[in-house]
RODO-2510 file (C-alpha; in nm, 4 decimals, decimal comma):
residues 458
     n   res          X          Y          Z
     1     m     0,0000     0,0000     0,0000
     2     t     0,1557     0,3274    -0,1097
     3     t     0,1057     0,6548     0,0753
     4     t     0,0510     0,9693    -0,1279
     5     g     0,3792     1,1360    -0,2059
     6     m     0,5833     0,8175    -0,1513
     7     t     0,7623     0,6320    -0,4261
     8     k     0,8185     0,3108    -0,2283
     9     p     0,6250     0,1791     0,0712
    10     d     0,9196     0,1874     0,3142
    11     r     1,1165     0,4823     0,1856
    12     l     1,1150     0,8428     0,3030
    13     d     1,1297     1,0563    -0,0064
    14     a     1,2224     1,4233    -0,0313
    15     k     0,8589     1,5375    -0,0355
    16     l     0,7791     1,3763     0,2995
    17     i     1,1004     1,4958     0,4613
    18     k     1,0274     1,8499     0,3389
    19     l     0,6795     1,8280     0,4921
    20     a     0,8275     1,7220     0,8254
    21     l     1,0876     2,0008     0,8245
    22     i     0,8295     2,2692     0,7421
    23     l     0,6017     2,1511     1,0225
    24     a     0,8958     2,1298     1,2625
    25     l     0,9976     2,4875     1,1808
    26     g     0,6520     2,6141     1,2717
    27     g     0,6267     2,3847     1,5726
    28     i     0,9494     2,5062     1,7309
    29     a     0,8081     2,8565     1,7944
    30     p     0,5742     2,7591     2,0832
    31     f     0,8385     2,5281     2,2368
    32     l     1,1058     2,7952     2,2207
    33     d     0,8716     3,0679     2,3412
    34     t     0,7787     2,8799     2,6579
    35     t     1,1375     2,8216     2,7682
    36     i     1,2435     3,1786     2,6859
    37     v     0,9522     3,3338     2,8779
    38     n     1,0185     3,1203     3,1861
    39     v     1,3725     3,2577     3,2016
    40     a     1,2456     3,6168     3,1676
    41     l     0,9668     3,6242     3,4288
    42     d     1,1663     3,8115     3,6929
    43     r     1,2729     4,0770     3,4410
    44     l     0,9103     4,1148     3,3306
    45     r     0,8016     4,1618     3,6920
    46     l     1,0539     4,4404     3,7474
    47     d     0,9961     4,6248     3,4190
    48     l     0,6158     4,6082     3,4411
    49     h     0,6143     4,7043     3,8112
    50     t     0,3978     4,4176     3,9264
    51     s     0,3985     4,1370     4,1820
    52     v     0,5336     3,7829     4,1567
    53     t     0,1774     3,6483     4,1749
    54     a     0,0572     3,8715     3,8930
    55     i     0,3501     3,8015     3,6620
    56     q     0,3031     3,4259     3,7031
    57     w    -0,0165     3,4680     3,5017
    58     v     0,2016     3,5386     3,1981
    59     s     0,2816     3,1669     3,2083
    60     t    -0,0439     3,0437     3,3634
    61     g    -0,2690     3,2342     3,1199
    62     y    -0,0797     3,0893     2,8248
    63     l    -0,0966     2,7395     2,9733
    64     l    -0,4725     2,7530     3,0329
    65     a    -0,5489     2,8923     2,6853
    66     f    -0,3247     2,6234     2,5346
    67     a    -0,5117     2,3552     2,7306
    68     m    -0,8577     2,4801     2,6332
    69     a    -0,7693     2,4896     2,2622
    70     l    -0,6465     2,1292     2,2483
    71     p    -0,9854     1,9495     2,2368
    72     i    -1,1203     2,1441     1,9386
    73     a    -0,8097     2,1164     1,7196
    74     g    -0,8927     1,7742     1,5748
    75     w    -1,2473     1,8742     1,4816
    76     a    -1,1283     2,2023     1,3275
    77     a    -0,8665     2,0228     1,1155
    78     e    -1,1316     1,7836     0,9826
    79     r    -1,3898     2,0558     0,9300
    80     w    -1,1751     2,3101     0,7435
    81     g    -0,8709     2,1066     0,6438
    82     a    -0,5444     2,0454     0,8270
    83     k    -0,3362     2,2824     0,6129
    84     q    -0,5851     2,5675     0,6500
    85     m    -0,5979     2,5220     1,0290
    86     w    -0,2195     2,4978     1,0520
    87     l    -0,1863     2,8302     0,8721
    88     a    -0,4605     2,9864     1,0866
    89     s    -0,3167     2,8663     1,4185
    90     l     0,0382     2,9688     1,3250
    91     t    -0,0928     3,3125     1,2236
    92     l    -0,2733     3,3417     1,5581
    93     f     0,0488     3,2571     1,7423
    94     l     0,2356     3,5158     1,5319
    95     v    -0,0200     3,7882     1,6056
    96     g    -0,0123     3,7011     1,9749
    97     s     0,3679     3,7257     1,9773
    98     m     0,3633     4,0679     1,8133
    99     l     0,1011     4,1943     2,0574
   100     c     0,2962     4,0572     2,3556
   101     g     0,5992     4,2536     2,2400
   102     m     0,3881     4,5707     2,2339
   103     a     0,2241     4,5115     2,5760
   104     w     0,2107     4,8146     2,8051
   105     s     0,1158     4,6453     3,1328
   106     a     0,1027     4,3088     3,3045
   107     g    -0,2702     4,2824     3,2290
   108     s    -0,2269     4,3477     2,8570
   109     l     0,0624     4,1023     2,8414
   110     v    -0,1446     3,8265     3,0024
   111     t    -0,4304     3,8956     2,7581
   112     f    -0,1995     3,8710     2,4581
   113     r    -0,0391     3,5556     2,5988
   114     v    -0,3859     3,3984     2,5949
   115     i    -0,4019     3,4667     2,2190
   116     q    -0,0623     3,3042     2,1825
   117     g    -0,1794     3,0080     2,3899
   118     i    -0,4839     2,9464     2,1705
   119     g    -0,2630     2,9415     1,8614
   120     g    -0,0134     2,7061     2,0243
   121     g    -0,2875     2,4772     2,1544
   122     l    -0,4350     2,4397     1,8072
   123     m    -0,0957     2,3733     1,6505
   124     a     0,0060     2,0970     1,8921
   125     p    -0,2380     1,8243     1,7713
   126     i    -0,2526     1,9394     1,4075
   127     l     0,1211     1,8886     1,3522
   128     p     0,1260     1,5126     1,4292
   129     t    -0,2069     1,4661     1,2511
   130     m    -0,0670     1,5981     0,9224
   131     l     0,2542     1,4054     0,9627
   132     v     0,1018     1,0683     1,0508
   133     q    -0,1562     1,0890     0,7736
   134     a     0,1163     1,1678     0,5190
   135     a     0,3725     0,9128     0,6398
   136     g     0,1601     0,6085     0,7133
   137     q     0,2222     0,3769     1,0071
   138     r     0,5225     0,1914     0,8624
   139     r     0,7343     0,5082     0,8491
   140     l     0,6226     0,6770     1,1688
   141     g     0,9373     0,6225     1,3714
   142     r     1,1674     0,7649     1,1060
   143     i     0,9576     1,0699     1,0266
   144     l     0,8893     1,1445     1,3942
   145     t     1,2655     1,1526     1,4369
   146     v     1,2697     1,4674     1,2237
   147     v     0,9863     1,6450     1,4037
   148     t     1,0914     1,5546     1,7578
   149     l     1,4098     1,7514     1,6990
   150     v     1,1909     2,0442     1,8098
   151     a     1,1606     1,8984     2,1595
   152     v     1,5371     1,8424     2,1675
   153     i     1,6486     2,1822     2,0396
   154     a     1,4054     2,4050     2,2325
   155     p     1,5225     2,3161     2,5871
   156     i     1,8821     2,3789     2,4769
   157     l     1,8261     2,7036     2,2885
   158     g     1,5461     2,8500     2,5011
   159     p     1,7366     2,9318     2,8226
   160     v     2,0408     3,0452     2,6229
   161     v     1,8422     3,2750     2,3932
   162     g     1,6339     3,4018     2,6856
   163     g     1,9426     3,4740     2,8933
   164     l     2,1120     3,6588     2,6076
   165     i     1,8040     3,8722     2,5381
   166     i     1,7478     3,9600     2,9031
   167     s     2,1161     4,0474     2,9452
   168     n     2,1552     4,2561     2,6295
   169     a     1,8178     4,3811     2,5006
   170     s     1,4631     4,4802     2,5909
   171     w     1,2354     4,2075     2,7268
   172     r     1,0085     4,2748     2,4289
   173     w     1,2481     4,0773     2,2104
   174     i     1,1634     3,7549     2,3929
   175     f     0,8371     3,7769     2,1949
   176     y     0,9581     3,9535     1,8811
   177     v     1,2081     3,6713     1,8243
   178     n     0,9090     3,4562     1,7228
   179     v     0,8091     3,6904     1,4404
   180     p     1,0686     3,6046     1,1719
   181     l     1,0474     3,2361     1,2631
   182     c     0,6682     3,2316     1,2235
   183     l     0,6756     3,4370     0,9029
   184     v     0,9203     3,1976     0,7348
   185     a     0,7217     2,8968     0,8600
   186     l     0,3981     3,0495     0,7284
   187     l     0,5449     3,1239     0,3864
   188     l     0,6875     2,7736     0,3501
   189     a     0,3677     2,6091     0,4740
   190     w     0,1485     2,8134     0,2390
   191     r     0,3759     2,7359    -0,0550
   192     f     0,4684     2,3722    -0,0017
   193     l     0,2280     2,1909     0,2325
   194     p    -0,0142     1,9696     0,0374
   195     g    -0,3668     2,1060     0,0105
   196     t    -0,6321     1,9467     0,2295
   197     h    -1,0095     1,9523     0,2085
   198     g    -1,2429     1,9831     0,5031
   199     r    -1,5620     1,7930     0,5638
   200     a    -1,8550     2,0325     0,5465
   201     g    -2,0757     1,7814     0,7276
   202     k    -1,8400     1,7506     1,0268
   203     r    -2,0578     1,8930     1,3029
   204     l    -1,9113     2,0288     1,6244
   205     d    -1,9954     1,8397     1,9425
   206     v    -2,0857     2,1534     2,1376
   207     v    -2,1777     1,9706     2,4574
   208     g    -1,8535     1,7732     2,4464
   209     l    -1,6518     2,0903     2,3935
   210     a    -1,8328     2,2653     2,6803
   211     l    -1,7351     1,9767     2,9080
   212     l    -1,3845     1,8826     2,7930
   213     s    -1,2172     2,2204     2,7340
   214     p    -1,2922     2,3611     3,0805
   215     a    -1,2143     2,0194     3,2311
   216     v    -0,8605     2,0228     3,0898
   217     a    -0,8120     2,3879     3,1882
   218     a    -0,9429     2,3322     3,5439
   219     l    -0,7241     2,0268     3,5990
   220     t    -0,4212     2,2118     3,4607
   221     y    -0,4864     2,5164     3,6803
   222     g    -0,5422     2,3074     3,9923
   223     l    -0,2183     2,1192     3,9368
   224     v    -0,0230     2,4378     3,8679
   225     a    -0,1629     2,5868     4,1898
   226     a    -0,0686     2,2705     4,3824
   227     h     0,3000     2,3571     4,3927
   228     n     0,2587     2,4585     4,7576
   229     g     0,0464     2,1557     4,8496
   230     f    -0,2780     1,9874     4,7493
   231     g    -0,4848     2,0794     5,0547
   232     r    -0,5810     2,4402     4,9756
   233     p    -0,9221     2,5421     4,8338
   234     t    -0,7532     2,7052     4,5318
   235     v    -0,6280     2,3568     4,4426
   236     i    -0,9125     2,1345     4,5549
   237     v    -1,1942     2,3320     4,3884
   238     p    -1,0511     2,3368     4,0331
   239     l    -0,9333     1,9754     4,0585
   240     v    -1,2767     1,8543     4,1722
   241     a    -1,4508     2,0700     3,9103
   242     g    -1,2170     1,9409     3,6401
   243     a    -1,2706     1,5797     3,7442
   244     v    -1,6500     1,6217     3,7429
   245     l    -1,6453     1,7862     3,4002
   246     l    -1,4155     1,5147     3,2663
   247     a    -1,6448     1,2428     3,3994
   248     g    -1,9350     1,4222     3,2343
   249     f    -1,7486     1,4273     2,9055
   250     v    -1,6677     1,0561     2,9265
   251     r    -2,0346     0,9734     2,9852
   252     h    -2,1423     1,2046     2,7042
   253     a    -1,8837     1,0768     2,4533
   254     l    -1,9526     0,7095     2,5228
   255     g    -2,3250     0,7643     2,4880
   256     r    -2,2958     0,9586     2,1631
   257     a    -2,2871     0,7311     1,8609
   258     d    -2,2308     1,0103     1,6082
   259     q    -1,9190     1,2312     1,5966
   260     p    -1,8173     1,2920     1,9605
   261     l    -1,5558     1,5643     2,0052
   262     i    -1,2964     1,2929     2,0781
   263     d    -1,3777     0,9267     2,0215
   264     l    -1,2901     0,7527     2,3485
   265     r    -1,3067     0,4131     2,1820
   266     l    -0,9478     0,4869     2,0842
   267     f    -0,8532     0,3673     2,4312
   268     t    -0,9722     0,0166     2,3483
   269     v    -0,6726    -0,0099     2,1122
   270     r    -0,3996    -0,1584     2,3316
   271     s    -0,1069     0,0248     2,1723
   272     f    -0,2847     0,3597     2,2037
   273     s    -0,3895     0,3150     2,5668
   274     a    -0,0412     0,1893     2,6612
   275     s     0,1206     0,4914     2,4930
   276     a    -0,1239     0,7260     2,6674
   277     a    -0,0341     0,5749     3,0052
   278     l     0,3361     0,6136     2,9272
   279     l     0,2890     0,9762     2,8252
   280     f     0,1026     1,0493     3,1484
   281     l     0,3714     0,8825     3,3604
   282     s     0,6361     1,0769     3,1712
   283     g     0,5018     1,3814     3,3533
   284     l     0,6416     1,2350     3,6731
   285     s     0,9800     1,1499     3,5242
   286     l     1,0471     1,3589     3,2122
   287     y     0,8665     1,6863     3,2911
   288     g     0,9403     1,6620     3,6619
   289     g     1,3060     1,6097     3,5831
   290     m     1,3051     1,9082     3,3484
   291     l     1,1938     2,1178     3,6460
   292     l     1,4154     1,9642     3,9160
   293     l     1,7483     1,9619     3,7344
   294     p     1,7576     2,3368     3,6466
   295     l     1,6481     2,4175     4,0029
   296     y     1,9351     2,2090     4,1406
   297     y     2,1907     2,4021     3,9374
   298     q     2,0379     2,7402     4,0228
   299     q     1,9454     2,6957     4,3881
   300     v     2,2031     2,4490     4,5182
   301     r     2,5013     2,5417     4,3015
   302     g     2,4128     2,9098     4,2538
   303     a     2,4236     2,9071     3,8739
   304     s     2,2431     3,1700     3,6688
   305     a     1,9546     3,0742     3,4425
   306     l     2,1851     3,1011     3,1398
   307     a     2,4570     2,8896     3,3049
   308     a     2,1991     2,6303     3,4140
   309     g     2,0733     2,6071     3,0568
   310     l     2,4250     2,5488     2,9288
   311     l     2,4960     2,2878     3,1980
   312     l     2,1847     2,0973     3,0890
   313     a     2,2800     2,1072     2,7200
   314     p     2,4420     1,7577     2,7332
   315     q     2,0921     1,6113     2,7698
   316     g     2,0022     1,7525     2,4295
   317     v     2,3260     1,6141     2,2874
   318     g     2,2268     1,2704     2,4192
   319     s     1,8879     1,2974     2,2508
   320     l     2,0569     1,3738     1,9200
   321     l     2,2665     1,0588     1,9542
   322     t     1,9593     0,8349     1,9472
   323     r     1,7899     0,9790     1,6397
   324     w     1,8353     0,6330     1,4856
   325     a     1,5735     0,4946     1,7261
   326     g     1,2925     0,5972     1,4898
   327     g     1,4078     0,3732     1,2085
   328     l     1,4661     0,0854     1,4496
   329     t     1,1150     0,1308     1,5885
   330     d     0,9753     0,0905     1,2375
   331     r     1,1622    -0,2379     1,2004
   332     i     1,1284    -0,4095     1,5384
   333     g     0,8376    -0,2299     1,7075
   334     a     0,8015     0,0218     1,9908
   335     r     0,8247    -0,2080     2,2936
   336     p     1,1994    -0,2935     2,2960
   337     i     1,2974     0,0642     2,2118
   338     v     1,0860     0,2105     2,4931
   339     l     1,2156    -0,0434     2,7466
   340     g     1,5743     0,0245     2,6431
   341     g     1,5179     0,4000     2,6504
   342     l     1,3623     0,3856     2,9975
   343     a     1,6599     0,1855     3,1226
   344     l     1,9080     0,4396     2,9841
   345     a     1,7071     0,7344     3,1216
   346     t     1,7001     0,5731     3,4666
   347     i     2,0760     0,5083     3,4627
   348     g     2,1390     0,8670     3,3534
   349     t     1,9192     1,0092     3,6294
   350     l     2,0605     0,8011     3,9179
   351     p     2,3675     1,0252     3,9766
   352     y     2,1272     1,3134     4,0513
   353     t     1,9934     1,1186     4,3508
   354     q     2,3312     1,1707     4,5229
   355     v     2,4186     1,5312     4,4387
   356     g     2,5618     1,8070     4,6532
   357     p     2,6865     2,1638     4,6036
   358     h     3,0206     2,0421     4,4690
   359     s     2,9314     1,7276     4,2741
   360     s     3,1455     1,6662     3,9677
   361     e     3,0137     1,8601     3,6696
   362     l     3,1900     1,6149     3,4391
   363     l     3,0083     1,3166     3,5932
   364     l     2,6731     1,4946     3,5906
   365     g     2,7251     1,6069     3,2312
   366     a     2,8033     1,2502     3,1227
   367     a     2,4935     1,1299     3,3082
   368     l     2,2841     1,3861     3,1216
   369     v     2,4088     1,2521     2,7878
   370     v     2,2922     0,9031     2,8885
   371     r     1,9615     1,0376     3,0244
   372     g     1,9001     1,2358     2,7063
   373     a     1,9798     0,9360     2,4877
   374     g     1,7264     0,7237     2,6748
   375     l     1,4531     0,9861     2,6762
   376     g     1,5071     1,0653     2,3079
   377     a     1,4753     0,7013     2,2040
   378     a     1,1779     0,6306     2,4305
   379     n     0,9798     0,9395     2,3264
   380     i     1,0071     0,8638     1,9541
   381     a     0,9002     0,5036     2,0081
   382     i     0,6094     0,5959     2,2377
   383     m     0,4694     0,8423     1,9857
   384     a     0,5082     0,5935     1,7013
   385     g     0,3436     0,3210     1,9091
   386     a     0,0457     0,5438     1,9863
   387     y    -0,0677     0,5428     1,6238
   388     q    -0,0109     0,1734     1,5523
   389     g    -0,3339    -0,0043     1,4662
   390     l    -0,5396     0,3127     1,4170
   391     r    -0,7429     0,3875     1,1055
   392     p    -0,6624     0,7102     0,9141
   393     e    -0,9893     0,8736     1,0226
   394     q    -0,8965     0,8163     1,3881
   395     i    -0,5694     1,0102     1,3649
   396     p    -0,7081     1,3618     1,4441
   397     d    -0,8877     1,2382     1,7570
   398     a    -0,5807     1,0403     1,8602
   399     s    -0,3534     1,3456     1,8274
   400     g    -0,5865     1,5558     2,0408
   401     a    -0,6229     1,2882     2,3077
   402     i    -0,2468     1,2294     2,3247
   403     r    -0,1735     1,5998     2,3668
   404     i    -0,4359     1,6333     2,6414
   405     v    -0,2832     1,3381     2,8292
   406     q     0,0626     1,4977     2,7941
   407     q    -0,0695     1,8323     2,9166
   408     v    -0,2379     1,6984     3,2290
   409     g     0,0372     1,4441     3,2956
   410     g     0,3070     1,7115     3,2742
   411     a     0,1203     1,9413     3,5137
   412     f     0,0509     1,6519     3,7519
   413     g     0,4088     1,5279     3,7517
   414     t     0,5538     1,8729     3,8083
   415     a     0,3125     1,9443     4,0955
   416     v     0,3793     1,6127     4,2699
   417     l     0,7576     1,6445     4,2524
   418     v     0,7580     2,0080     4,3678
   419     v     0,5471     1,9100     4,6701
   420     i     0,7892     1,6224     4,7413
   421     l     1,0821     1,8658     4,7096
   422     q     0,9304     2,1119     4,9545
   423     r     0,8345     1,8487     5,2106
   424     a     1,1850     1,7040     5,1903
   425     g     1,3291     2,0325     5,3126
   426     g     1,3044     2,2881     5,0355
   427     h     1,5902     2,3813     4,8087
   428     t     1,8684     2,1865     4,9787
   429     a     2,0869     1,9218     4,8165
   430     a     1,9281     1,6483     5,0305
   431     a     1,5776     1,7583     4,9243
   432     f     1,6748     1,7401     4,5582
   433     d     1,8210     1,3937     4,6159
   434     d     1,4863     1,2770     4,7581
   435     a     1,2763     1,4376     4,4840
   436     v     1,4899     1,2938     4,2027
   437     t     1,4775     0,9518     4,3696
   438     w     1,0977     0,9684     4,3541
   439     a     1,1190     1,0687     3,9872
   440     v     1,3338     0,7624     3,9191
   441     g     1,0778     0,5439     4,0974
   442     f     0,7953     0,6855     3,8877
   443     g     1,0027     0,6198     3,5757
   444     v     1,0384     0,2538     3,6742
   445     l     0,6573     0,2288     3,6939
   446     a     0,6468     0,3117     3,3244
   447     v     0,7797    -0,0376     3,2506
   448     v     0,4283    -0,1790     3,3092
   449     p     0,2496     0,0023     3,0219
   450     a     0,5648    -0,0293     2,8091
   451     l     0,5185    -0,4072     2,8130
   452     l     0,1781    -0,3581     2,6478
   453     l     0,3203    -0,1799     2,3445
   454     p     0,3410    -0,3664     2,0117
   455     r     0,6249    -0,6196     2,0090
   456     k     0,6827    -0,5792     1,6375
   457     a     0,5964    -0,3103     1,3834
   458     n     0,2955    -0,3824     1,1618
***
């Protein structure tokens, strides 16, 4: 069976690789933006003369808008066409970036960040949808290798670029830096992405949207607010409300035979449900680790944000070393690659369970290379495994569901590990040792769903 644009069933031709690179170029803007803004929050607080609590909404407002846009992305791509929605969402992110750069107060900046967040939230599921539908299941690992470079490059470049801008230019450039990137990505996408046609009869599940979008946003907000503990009303109320809304959506979607917002029968496919579980657990190991390790360098070793970013760069180097994992996944299946990647990631994280103020930077850097290699291999294989066994018409719903699981799992994992860190004694070396040990334990739990992934590629 030959996929459109492919000359041979198992070969990646220039047209498909070009598609992946164009999508990756557009997709890097939201990734890069998030890491740059996180570095710049203190500068924004000072220049806009506002409080720490108020300036946190620059990140929180973006995160909530991103979360609320995720559920509708799959429907929109089917209704109006994936290319048209990619161009629209990238344009929305561009406009939001320009407005953020022109913001005159903390309130205006938060408002414009919401616009950015909507654009980013729409882009996140549309990118894999277009890629998977073009590549077909037998080439997923190899083509995802190209696109996942975004997730590798952004954590390396973001803190460095953010630190350079904050040190040498106006904070407004942390948003203006997106403009040329988005413009080039828009031009290339408009010119070279294959045209897609929407389905005029694709009706919007309004009830499902009214339940799922606020559910994801409420759960995300509650988990973000839980960084000081889960017992406060500002945490309990949104978490309970989100859980109730989510339960309502599940009941609604399962009882709706025709065009639910997201088809939950996807979770009856073993490879998809196993990948979803792995992506949720990655919040406790991957995303939690992404938070803990920079904090260790900054708060225990006294490094600046820029220096911490550079010290963490070996993890990105490790991820680049396992780019071959995509092709191997296509040949032997996701399960052995994920299990091997989890083992490497665990080995590479173990030295951080025994750190102090003067631990060897050479040893920790080498450990990061191993950790990055494991995470890079595992992430490619998990994403490829998620789409195994799905029909083409299920891809948009699958992309939306996967991104929602990642969103909530990342927020949950970060909240849990920050609470563990604080209860272990705050920002001391011993507290970081305990928190990272928990992260390693959560990573080991991921072996269970990994065993349910396909043994061999279809």
